[in-house]
Residue frames as a rotation matrix with the C-alpha (Angstrom) as fourth column:
MET 1
-0.151 0.952 -0.266 48.83
-0.733 0.072 0.677 -41.13
0.663 0.297 0.687 34.42
SER 2
-0.111 0.181 0.977 47.14
-0.903 0.393 -0.176 -43.23
-0.416 -0.901 0.120 37.08
VAL 3
-0.948 -0.213 0.236 46.97
-0.143 0.949 0.280 -47.00
-0.284 0.232 -0.930 36.79
LYS 4
-0.169 0.968 0.186 43.16
0.343 0.234 -0.910 -46.78
-0.924 -0.090 -0.372 36.74
ARG 5
0.475 0.346 -0.809 43.23
-0.520 -0.631 -0.575 -44.52
-0.710 0.694 -0.120 33.68
GLN 6
-0.548 -0.707 -0.448 45.84
-0.816 0.336 0.470 -46.68
-0.182 0.623 -0.761 31.96
ASN 7
-0.822 0.295 0.487 43.56
0.205 0.951 -0.230 -49.65
-0.531 -0.090 -0.843 32.55
LEU 8
0.228 0.939 -0.259 40.56
0.049 -0.276 -0.960 -47.76
-0.972 0.206 -0.109 31.17
ILE 9
0.217 -0.236 -0.947 42.47
-0.905 -0.412 -0.105 -46.96
-0.365 0.880 -0.303 27.99
GLY 10
-0.822 -0.568 0.037 43.77
-0.531 0.788 0.313 -50.53
-0.207 0.238 -0.949 27.80
ALA 11
-0.452 0.748 0.486 40.25
0.350 0.650 -0.674 -51.93
-0.820 -0.134 -0.556 28.06
TYR 12
0.405 0.580 -0.707 39.04
-0.365 -0.606 -0.707 -49.44
-0.838 0.545 -0.034 25.44
VAL 13
-0.109 -0.543 -0.833 41.66
-0.993 0.017 0.119 -50.64
-0.051 0.840 -0.541 22.95
GLY 14
-0.863 -0.301 0.406 41.48
-0.347 0.937 -0.044 -54.28
-0.366 -0.179 -0.913 24.03
ALA 15
0.015 0.962 0.274 37.80
-0.116 0.274 -0.955 -54.48
-0.993 -0.017 0.116 23.11
ILE 16
0.269 -0.003 -0.963 38.80
-0.941 -0.214 -0.262 -54.03
-0.206 0.977 -0.060 19.45
TYR 17
-0.639 -0.656 -0.401 40.77
-0.723 0.691 0.021 -57.26
0.263 0.303 -0.916 19.54
GLN 18
-0.707 0.469 0.529 38.08
-0.087 0.685 -0.723 -59.15
-0.702 -0.557 -0.444 21.44
LEU 19
0.347 0.873 -0.343 35.54
-0.443 -0.169 -0.880 -58.15
-0.827 0.457 0.328 18.79
GLU 20
0.146 -0.357 -0.923 37.81
-0.986 0.018 -0.164 -59.00
0.075 0.934 -0.350 15.87
LYS 21
-0.839 -0.482 0.253 38.59
-0.518 0.851 -0.094 -62.44
-0.170 -0.209 -0.963 17.37
LEU 22
-0.345 0.793 0.503 34.92
0.017 0.541 -0.841 -63.32
-0.939 -0.281 -0.200 17.19
VAL 23
0.681 0.688 -0.252 34.42
-0.212 -0.145 -0.967 -62.40
-0.701 0.711 0.047 13.53
TRP 24
-0.094 -0.837 -0.539 37.79
-0.790 -0.266 0.552 -62.95
-0.606 0.478 -0.636 11.80
ASP 25
-0.897 -0.357 0.260 37.07
-0.179 0.832 0.526 -66.48
-0.404 0.425 -0.810 10.57
MET 26
-0.017 0.976 0.219 33.43
0.155 0.219 -0.963 -66.03
-0.988 0.017 -0.155 9.55
THR 27
-0.664 -0.083 0.743 32.47
0.735 0.113 0.669 -66.46
-0.140 0.990 -0.015 5.94
GLU 28
-0.923 0.377 0.083 30.38
-0.326 -0.877 0.353 -63.82
0.206 0.299 0.932 4.19
GLU 29
-0.186 0.890 -0.416 27.38
-0.005 0.422 0.907 -66.14
0.983 0.171 -0.074 4.47
GLN 30
-0.122 0.074 -0.990 27.92
0.915 0.394 -0.083 -66.53
0.383 -0.916 -0.116 8.22
VAL 31
-0.930 -0.262 -0.258 28.29
0.340 -0.881 -0.331 -62.76
-0.141 -0.395 0.908 8.70
TYR 32
-0.709 0.705 0.015 24.90
-0.549 -0.565 0.615 -62.19
0.442 0.428 0.788 7.04
ALA 33
-0.400 0.564 -0.723 23.18
0.341 0.823 0.454 -65.16
0.851 -0.065 -0.522 8.70
LYS 34
-0.230 0.427 0.875 20.64
-0.874 -0.485 0.007 -64.74
0.427 -0.763 0.485 11.47
PRO 35
-0.580 -0.101 -0.808 21.08
-0.037 0.995 -0.098 -68.06
0.814 -0.027 -0.580 13.27
ILE 36
-0.787 0.375 -0.491 19.08
0.570 0.137 -0.810 -66.92
-0.236 -0.917 -0.321 16.30
SER 37
-0.156 0.837 0.524 15.52
0.842 -0.164 0.513 -65.97
0.516 0.522 -0.680 15.50
GLY 38
0.792 0.611 0.008 14.63
0.546 -0.713 0.439 -62.35
0.274 -0.343 -0.898 16.18
LYS 39
0.475 -0.716 -0.512 18.26
0.322 -0.400 0.858 -61.29
-0.819 -0.573 0.040 16.70
TRP 40
0.644 -0.336 -0.688 20.62
-0.683 -0.658 -0.318 -59.25
-0.345 0.674 -0.652 14.55
SER 41
0.847 -0.526 -0.074 23.10
0.358 0.668 -0.652 -60.89
0.393 0.526 0.754 12.21
THR 42
0.188 -0.877 -0.442 26.79
0.887 -0.042 0.460 -60.53
-0.422 -0.478 0.770 13.02
LEU 43
-0.538 -0.379 0.753 27.02
0.736 -0.646 0.201 -57.79
0.410 0.663 0.626 10.40
GLU 44
0.337 0.753 0.566 24.09
0.270 -0.653 0.708 -55.88
0.902 -0.086 -0.423 11.90
LEU 45
0.830 -0.076 -0.552 25.58
0.553 -0.021 0.833 -56.13
-0.075 -0.997 0.024 15.39
VAL 46
-0.206 -0.975 -0.079 28.98
0.909 -0.221 0.354 -54.89
-0.363 0.002 0.932 14.18
ALA 47
-0.349 0.162 0.923 27.29
0.577 -0.739 0.348 -52.07
0.739 0.654 0.165 12.21
HIS 48
0.768 0.640 -0.026 25.51
0.360 -0.399 0.843 -51.06
0.529 -0.657 -0.537 15.41
LEU 49
0.472 -0.679 -0.562 28.83
0.737 -0.046 0.674 -50.91
-0.484 -0.732 0.479 17.25
ALA 50
-0.492 -0.713 0.500 30.41
0.870 -0.391 0.299 -48.94
-0.017 0.582 0.813 14.41
ASP 51
0.088 0.605 0.792 27.58
0.519 -0.706 0.482 -46.41
0.850 0.369 -0.376 14.38
PHE 52
0.929 0.325 -0.176 28.06
0.303 -0.399 0.865 -45.60
0.211 -0.857 -0.469 18.05
GLU 53
0.155 -0.955 -0.254 31.86
0.970 0.098 0.225 -45.26
-0.190 -0.281 0.941 17.99
PRO 54
-0.476 -0.337 0.812 31.84
0.559 -0.829 -0.017 -41.81
0.679 0.445 0.583 16.32
LEU 55
0.499 0.743 0.447 29.18
0.016 -0.523 0.852 -40.67
0.866 -0.418 -0.273 18.79
PHE 56
0.827 -0.240 -0.509 31.23
0.561 0.276 0.781 -41.89
-0.047 -0.931 0.362 21.76
ALA 57
-0.213 -0.970 0.120 34.43
0.977 -0.213 0.011 -40.31
0.015 0.120 0.993 20.40
ASP 58
-0.170 0.235 0.957 32.61
0.318 -0.906 0.278 -37.03
0.933 0.352 0.079 19.80
ARG 59
0.861 0.508 -0.039 31.46
0.168 -0.211 0.963 -36.98
0.481 -0.835 -0.267 23.41
MET 60
0.495 -0.743 -0.451 34.99
0.804 0.194 0.562 -37.48
-0.330 -0.641 0.693 24.70
LYS 61
-0.416 -0.680 0.604 36.48
0.859 -0.511 0.017 -34.91
0.297 0.526 0.797 22.33
ARG 62
0.167 0.568 0.806 33.84
0.200 -0.820 0.536 -32.35
0.965 0.072 -0.250 23.25
VAL 63
0.941 0.111 -0.321 34.45
0.327 -0.039 0.944 -32.86
0.093 -0.993 -0.074 26.96
ILE 64
0.123 -0.980 -0.154 38.22
0.945 0.068 0.319 -32.60
-0.302 -0.184 0.935 26.54
SER 65
-0.557 -0.367 0.745 37.90
0.693 -0.700 0.174 -29.43
0.458 0.613 0.644 24.44
GLY 66
-0.824 0.252 -0.507 35.37
0.284 -0.591 -0.755 -27.83
-0.490 -0.766 0.416 26.81
ASP 67
-0.703 0.600 -0.381 32.51
-0.700 -0.488 0.522 -27.88
0.127 0.633 0.764 24.28
ALA 68
-0.824 0.310 -0.474 30.20
0.269 0.951 0.154 -30.34
0.499 0.000 -0.867 26.02
GLU 69
-0.749 0.600 0.281 27.17
-0.652 -0.591 -0.475 -28.36
-0.119 -0.539 0.834 27.03
PHE 70
0.399 0.901 0.169 24.88
-0.797 0.432 -0.422 -30.93
-0.453 0.033 0.891 25.38
LEU 71
-0.822 -0.565 -0.075 25.88
-0.546 0.745 0.383 -34.55
-0.161 0.356 -0.921 24.81
ILE 72
0.127 0.977 -0.172 23.07
-0.983 0.101 -0.154 -36.28
-0.134 0.189 0.973 22.97
PRO 73
-0.247 -0.151 0.957 22.33
-0.219 0.971 0.097 -40.01
-0.944 -0.186 -0.273 22.87
GLY 74
-0.766 0.073 -0.639 21.85
-0.624 0.157 0.765 -42.04
0.156 0.985 -0.075 19.71
ASP 75
0.189 0.892 0.411 18.74
-0.818 0.375 -0.437 -44.10
-0.544 -0.254 0.800 19.05
GLU 76
-0.735 -0.596 0.322 19.77
-0.361 0.747 0.558 -47.64
-0.573 0.294 -0.765 18.16
ASP 77
-0.074 0.783 0.617 16.30
0.519 0.559 -0.647 -48.52
-0.851 0.273 -0.448 16.87
LYS 78
0.795 0.346 -0.499 16.24
-0.168 -0.665 -0.727 -45.58
-0.583 0.662 -0.471 14.45
PHE 79
-0.105 -0.915 -0.389 19.82
-0.864 -0.110 0.492 -46.24
-0.493 0.387 -0.779 13.40
SER 80
-0.711 -0.261 0.653 19.24
-0.071 0.950 0.303 -49.95
-0.700 0.169 -0.694 12.74
SER 81
0.142 0.875 0.463 15.98
0.559 0.316 -0.767 -49.41
-0.817 0.368 -0.444 10.86
SER 82
0.924 0.338 -0.180 17.27
0.082 -0.635 -0.768 -46.74
-0.373 0.695 -0.614 8.50
LEU 83
0.399 -0.855 -0.331 21.04
-0.816 -0.496 0.296 -47.05
-0.418 0.152 -0.896 8.10
PHE 84
0.661 -0.024 -0.750 21.25
-0.615 0.556 -0.559 -50.29
0.431 0.831 0.352 6.08
TYR 85
0.208 -0.598 0.774 22.92
-0.847 0.286 0.448 -52.48
-0.489 -0.749 -0.447 8.69
GLN 86
0.428 0.016 0.903 22.46
0.091 0.994 -0.061 -55.68
-0.899 0.109 0.424 6.66
LYS 87
0.908 -0.080 0.412 23.97
0.414 0.019 -0.910 -54.12
0.065 0.997 0.051 3.52
ARG 88
0.731 -0.681 0.039 27.23
-0.669 -0.705 0.237 -52.87
-0.134 -0.199 -0.971 4.98
ASN 89
0.427 -0.717 -0.551 30.76
-0.109 0.564 -0.818 -54.22
0.898 0.409 0.162 4.65
ILE 90
0.946 0.024 -0.324 31.99
0.303 0.295 0.906 -55.85
0.117 -0.955 0.272 7.83
THR 91
0.044 -0.999 -0.019 35.64
0.989 0.046 -0.139 -55.07
0.140 -0.013 0.990 7.06
GLN 92
-0.332 -0.099 0.938 34.83
0.238 -0.971 -0.019 -51.36
0.913 0.217 0.346 6.75
GLU 93
0.682 0.662 0.312 32.76
-0.165 -0.276 0.947 -51.43
0.713 -0.697 -0.079 9.95
LEU 94
0.747 -0.481 -0.459 35.55
0.662 0.478 0.577 -53.11
-0.058 -0.735 0.676 11.92
GLY 95
-0.236 -0.872 0.429 38.08
0.877 -0.381 -0.292 -50.70
0.418 0.307 0.855 10.42
LEU 96
0.091 0.367 0.926 36.00
-0.050 -0.927 0.373 -47.74
0.995 -0.081 -0.066 11.56
ILE 97
0.959 0.267 -0.092 35.80
0.054 0.148 0.988 -49.09
0.277 -0.952 0.128 15.11
ARG 98
0.400 -0.891 -0.213 39.54
0.912 0.366 0.183 -49.79
-0.085 -0.268 0.960 15.16
GLY 99
-0.262 -0.545 0.797 40.47
0.672 -0.695 -0.254 -46.40
0.692 0.469 0.548 13.67
ILE 100
0.385 0.498 0.777 38.33
-0.195 -0.779 0.596 -44.37
0.902 -0.381 -0.203 16.03
ARG 101
0.984 0.022 -0.176 39.40
0.160 0.315 0.935 -46.27
0.076 -0.949 0.307 19.12
LEU 102
0.193 -0.980 -0.051 43.10
0.981 0.194 0.002 -46.09
0.008 -0.050 0.999 18.27
GLN 103
-0.203 -0.216 0.955 42.84
0.363 -0.923 -0.131 -42.36
0.910 0.320 0.265 17.53
MET 104
0.638 0.526 0.562 41.02
-0.307 -0.495 0.813 -41.70
0.706 -0.691 -0.155 20.80
ALA 105
0.821 -0.409 -0.398 43.45
0.570 0.560 0.601 -43.88
-0.023 -0.720 0.693 22.76
GLY 106
-0.163 -0.915 0.370 46.28
0.885 -0.301 -0.356 -41.74
0.437 0.269 0.858 21.40
ILE 107
-0.027 0.251 0.968 44.49
-0.108 -0.963 0.247 -38.60
0.994 -0.098 0.053 22.53
LEU 108
0.872 0.486 0.066 43.62
-0.133 0.105 0.986 -40.04
0.472 -0.868 0.156 25.95
THR 109
0.515 -0.748 -0.418 47.23
0.854 0.492 0.173 -40.99
0.076 -0.445 0.892 26.64
LYS 110
-0.401 -0.731 0.553 48.33
0.706 -0.631 -0.322 -37.39
0.584 0.261 0.769 26.05
ILE 111
0.328 0.606 0.725 45.80
0.017 -0.771 0.637 -35.40
0.945 -0.196 -0.263 28.07
GLY 112
-0.683 -0.577 0.448 46.51
-0.360 -0.267 -0.894 -34.07
0.636 -0.772 -0.025 31.54
SER 113
-0.803 0.348 -0.484 44.95
0.580 0.644 -0.499 -35.32
0.138 -0.681 -0.719 34.76
ASP 114
-0.698 0.572 -0.431 42.70
-0.190 -0.728 -0.659 -32.23
-0.691 -0.378 0.617 34.91
ASP 115
-0.615 0.453 -0.645 41.11
-0.752 -0.093 0.652 -33.23
0.236 0.886 0.398 31.59
TRP 116
-0.776 0.292 -0.559 39.85
0.262 0.956 0.135 -36.47
0.573 -0.042 -0.818 33.11
GLN 117
-0.621 0.541 -0.567 37.69
0.637 -0.072 -0.767 -34.48
-0.456 -0.838 -0.300 35.51
LYS 118
-0.866 0.363 -0.344 36.17
-0.481 -0.794 0.372 -32.23
-0.138 0.488 0.862 32.85
THR 119
-0.499 0.781 0.377 32.45
0.344 0.577 -0.741 -32.77
-0.796 -0.240 -0.556 32.46
GLY 120
-0.920 0.391 -0.037 29.73
-0.186 -0.350 0.918 -32.63
0.346 0.851 0.394 29.89
ASN 121
-0.465 0.843 0.270 25.97
-0.606 -0.081 -0.791 -32.50
-0.645 -0.532 0.549 30.21
HIS 122
-0.980 0.198 0.008 24.44
0.156 0.750 0.643 -35.65
0.122 0.632 -0.766 28.78
THR 123
-0.566 0.808 0.162 20.81
-0.680 -0.569 0.462 -35.01
0.466 0.151 0.872 27.92
VAL 124
0.429 0.702 -0.568 19.74
-0.189 0.685 0.703 -38.29
0.883 -0.195 0.427 29.56
LYS 125
0.257 -0.429 -0.866 22.45
0.761 0.642 -0.092 -39.11
0.595 -0.636 0.491 32.14
GLY 126
0.979 0.097 -0.180 23.13
0.188 -0.778 0.599 -35.58
-0.082 -0.621 -0.780 33.35
VAL 127
0.575 -0.818 0.014 26.59
-0.812 -0.572 -0.114 -34.29
0.101 0.054 -0.993 34.22
VAL 128
0.932 -0.330 0.152 29.31
0.312 0.941 0.130 -36.83
-0.186 -0.074 0.980 33.43
SER 129
0.345 -0.897 -0.275 33.10
-0.549 -0.431 0.716 -36.65
-0.761 -0.096 -0.642 33.59
LEU 130
0.163 -0.416 -0.894 35.42
-0.937 0.217 -0.272 -37.85
0.308 0.883 -0.355 30.85
GLU 131
-0.835 -0.513 0.199 36.40
-0.550 0.764 -0.338 -40.74
0.021 -0.391 -0.920 33.09
GLN 132
-0.304 0.815 0.494 32.75
-0.241 0.435 -0.867 -41.72
-0.922 -0.383 0.064 33.56
ILE 133
0.512 0.460 -0.726 32.13
-0.791 -0.076 -0.607 -41.49
-0.334 0.885 0.325 29.82
LEU 134
-0.257 -0.695 -0.671 35.03
-0.848 0.495 -0.188 -43.83
0.463 0.521 -0.717 29.06
GLU 135
-0.830 0.031 0.558 33.87
-0.358 0.736 -0.574 -46.24
-0.428 -0.676 -0.600 31.76
GLY 136
0.171 0.980 0.097 30.46
-0.382 0.157 -0.911 -46.35
-0.908 0.119 0.402 30.06
ILE 137
0.416 -0.098 -0.904 31.94
-0.907 0.026 -0.421 -46.78
0.065 0.995 -0.078 26.59
ASN 138
-0.635 -0.770 -0.063 34.08
-0.756 0.635 -0.159 -49.65
0.162 -0.053 -0.985 27.87
TYR 139
-0.399 0.594 0.698 30.88
-0.292 0.640 -0.711 -51.53
-0.869 -0.487 -0.081 28.62
HIS 140
0.277 0.717 -0.640 29.47
-0.813 -0.180 -0.553 -51.36
-0.512 0.673 0.534 25.07
ILE 141
-0.031 -0.316 -0.948 31.54
-0.832 0.534 -0.151 -53.84
0.554 0.784 -0.280 23.03
PRO 142
-0.937 -0.347 0.030 31.99
-0.307 0.781 -0.543 -56.35
0.166 -0.518 -0.839 25.90
HIS 143
-0.325 0.907 0.269 28.20
-0.549 0.051 -0.834 -56.25
-0.770 -0.419 0.481 26.43
HIS 144
0.508 0.576 -0.641 27.73
-0.834 0.144 -0.532 -57.49
-0.214 0.805 0.553 22.84
LEU 145
-0.464 -0.807 -0.365 30.47
-0.867 0.497 0.002 -60.15
0.180 0.318 -0.931 22.79
PRO 146
-0.679 0.240 0.694 28.32
-0.181 0.861 -0.475 -62.90
-0.712 -0.448 -0.541 24.37
PHE 147
0.461 0.872 -0.166 25.72
-0.343 0.003 -0.939 -62.31
-0.818 0.490 0.301 21.65
LEU 148
0.276 -0.467 -0.840 28.41
-0.949 0.007 -0.316 -62.81
0.153 0.884 -0.441 19.00
ALA 149
-0.774 -0.570 0.277 29.62
-0.619 0.772 -0.142 -65.94
-0.133 -0.281 -0.950 20.77
ALA 150
-0.189 0.800 0.569 26.04
-0.134 0.553 -0.822 -67.29
-0.973 -0.232 0.003 20.75
LYS 151
0.651 0.372 -0.662 25.77
-0.664 -0.144 -0.734 -66.60
-0.368 0.917 0.153 17.01
ARG 152
-0.270 -0.845 -0.461 29.05
-0.939 0.337 -0.069 -68.44
0.213 0.414 -0.885 16.43
GLU 153
-0.769 -0.003 0.639 27.81
-0.335 0.853 -0.399 -71.41
-0.544 -0.521 -0.657 18.42
ALA 154
0.258 0.955 0.146 24.49
-0.214 0.204 -0.955 -71.46
-0.942 0.215 0.257 16.52
LEU 155
0.627 -0.113 -0.771 26.48
-0.779 -0.120 -0.616 -71.47
-0.023 0.986 -0.163 13.27
GLY 156
0.967 -0.249 -0.052 28.60
0.250 0.968 0.015 -74.40
0.047 -0.028 0.999 14.46
LEU 157
0.246 -0.911 0.330 31.72
-0.032 -0.348 -0.937 -72.29
0.969 0.220 -0.115 14.98
PRO 158
-0.333 -0.400 -0.854 33.78
0.846 0.272 -0.458 -72.37
0.415 -0.875 0.248 18.18
LYS 159
0.705 0.694 -0.148 32.20
0.668 -0.580 0.465 -70.03
0.237 -0.427 -0.873 20.72
GLN 160
0.866 -0.489 -0.106 35.53
-0.366 -0.764 0.531 -68.65
-0.340 -0.421 -0.841 21.87
PHE 161
0.573 -0.782 -0.244 39.19
-0.004 0.295 -0.955 -68.78
0.819 0.549 0.166 21.02
PRO 162
0.290 -0.547 -0.785 42.03
0.931 0.352 0.098 -69.55
0.223 -0.759 0.612 23.41
GLY 163
-0.748 -0.656 -0.103 42.92
0.654 -0.703 -0.279 -66.49
0.111 -0.276 0.955 25.46
MET 164
-0.432 0.680 0.593 39.44
-0.211 -0.715 0.666 -64.96
0.877 0.163 0.452 25.37
ASP 165
-0.973 0.126 -0.195 37.89
0.219 0.212 -0.953 -64.46
-0.079 -0.969 -0.234 28.77
């Protein structure tokens, strides 16, 4: 496997730990709090991430298996307004993210180099390869980490922990 692909998989798994570092010490009250007006709580943000992980994994699995004629996007506004984000359990949401990412990482480390070039037809983005899909997925959690850090700071918690970049 190429170094680039190893790095993609490493970043995919590493995002789990970056996310968990930002929520591990929060109390239940802090998880539910909305310290920044008009923004999601930590729980709502993590629920959002958890809702998209199965969708992302499905895209990759369908591309690998050759069943990717139509890869559909999710609608974060519809998800957040109807799927009870503020009433979920953060431990379950984090566990779902971790479980899906570790399962997919195991699959990705076993596939052949030809599989990385397989494509699917995303209904918005057009034709995308497995490698391009993973590159896009790798943006999702890191994109949200600064928002979590801002919530921590607004709650009086340290913004970051040693070792977090």
